[in-house]
C-alpha angles and dihedrals in degrees: 000000000000090000091053092047093050092048092047093050090050094050093044092048093052091043089053090057088051092050090053087055088051088053088051090057091052090047089066088069101034119056094202091055090047091056090047094051094046091047090052091052090046091052091051091050093048092047091058091059101065091038089055092045092054093054093040091056094043095110091050097061109080113245096359094104092052091048091049092048091051092050093049092047090053087056093058096263128118097254093183090058097041102047095065087055096050094084086059088053089049091052090049091052091050090050092051092050093047094047090048090055089050091052088058090063116088092221092059092048091051089054091049090049088063089061103033132039096250133127106236092207098055116099093209090058091051088054092046091052090051091050090052090048095047092045090052092049093047092048093049090056091066095074087060090065110022100068090047095061111119122208091276090049091052090051090051089050091051091046091052091052090047092051091050091054128189089304090071091060090051090046090055090049091050091048091051091050092050092046091048094048094046089043092062093048108269108188092350098070106350137043121225094272093051090046091053090050093048091049091050094241114153134149092247123095116189102226094202093053091042095054095034093047092048093049092046092050093049092046092051090051092052093048094048092047092049093051091042092053090054098044102036113004093164091058090049092053091048092054090048089055090053092046091051091051091048100044109021093083089057093044091055085078088067117208093002090054092048091049091049093050090049101043101035094052093039094053101036101039095042095050091049102039107027097024103042107015106036098065088057104033099035132235100285099041092046090051090050090050090048090054093046093055088059094064089123080094088060125237097310142116086285087081090055087053092050091046092054091048088049091054090051091050091046092052089051089053093047098045098037122358145289091266090066091046088054089052092051094046095046094047093046092051092043093053092049091047093049090051090052090051102040106018109022092165090063097046116108 
């Protein structure tokens, strides 16, 4: 029952973000809705400012840092390691709020439109830019906490993944698909056929791009891991500990777990990032955003690896279609997952 509730909350939450994008499409025809949408974005930007200020000033308030450290330690985190990083988190929150306010100005959007294929006058593009900004800020908060997990914290992380089960991965994929479809105007401006075309979903998979993209992605992972092991082997081992805590509960299901990791991420992430986002945010920026949302691996060479894989997937989308990108992503993840299950010594 808890697994079903968690999966339902995840899907509903992502669908709600998609519905707000639908509202943004409607706001382009109704002035009252336009004001409502822009006020909601303004409120979110303004809220980030005092939150950031509180954490930024944490060391200044006597005794507050010690109290915060004690509270975090009681939650299974290394409070002593996290608290010194919280001002950085506060600065990040302030930056997100300030940049969000800038995005609301037409001048800033016109500047962005010189770099990205957006229309600075469209409300839905203002919302999409905010989503990308908020997602970046949220993702960059993870490195504040993940490296500070002690052994008990890692066990709790693995237990949480185990409780969620494979269904949680499929729920996330479903939520991404819903968000992607609503984000390109399903029902509001496009029917299902037009949505599939806009997302780059066709029945055709280019076999050459599928095989070539998969091989290139695997090769890039091996190269980055090899260089990483030489330059910073301790960091590599730390990330592997985190990866094991995150994925081992799923891999205990064997082949079914490996297939789920491959297919759920391949379908969900490609439809959202390459299908929906890339035509608006461009190849490089989408790949950067794709790397940033994988900061569960901490700020490390792992993000370079994810960025390179994102570029390969983006090129497959641009040159062929999203269906082929799904095939590359799913096969890449499946091979890595199978290695972790059946040949862990060979896994990157």
